[in-house]
C-alpha positions, 0 to 999 in steps of 0.5 A: 499500499501506498500512503500519502504524505500530506504537508502543510502549506506555510503561509509567507511571513511577509503577507502579516507584516504588510497588512499591520504597515497598512493598517498602521498608516491608515489610522486617525491621528488623535485629535488634539485637546481643543480640537475636541469636541463636546458631548451633548451633555457638557453642551447643555450644562454649558449652555444652561449655565450660560443661559441662567434659567431652565430650557426644555431639550429642543431649546436646548438643541438649538442652543448648542447648534447656534453656538457652535457647542454640538450639533447633532451627528445626523439622528432623527429625534436628538431632543429625544436623545439629550432629554433620555441622557439628562434623565438618566444622570439625573438618576444615576448621580442622585445628588451628584448630577450636575442637572435637575428637573424644574418644571415636566420637560424642563431642565436647569444645572443644579 
């Protein structure tokens, strides 16, 4: 009987290094501190602190966009997302929250 020997084909090592170099060169440089954008919550705190009055989320979104602090990345309901995030911070952080609810749908700086 004849026996067959199976040999495994080894992959060339140089292909892996090419892929690693390609991935490395396509990486984006880290943004500088002054270029870093504010989060929606940080921008909302800033607007509320500047206006010194309670605002609704729709008013907050408009003010944040007008002042250039934050713009929606294309979502259909940024005011609902902001409202949810503010309410979540109030519930989770309790006394340490940056926000307080003054009326239904209206928030101020704590």
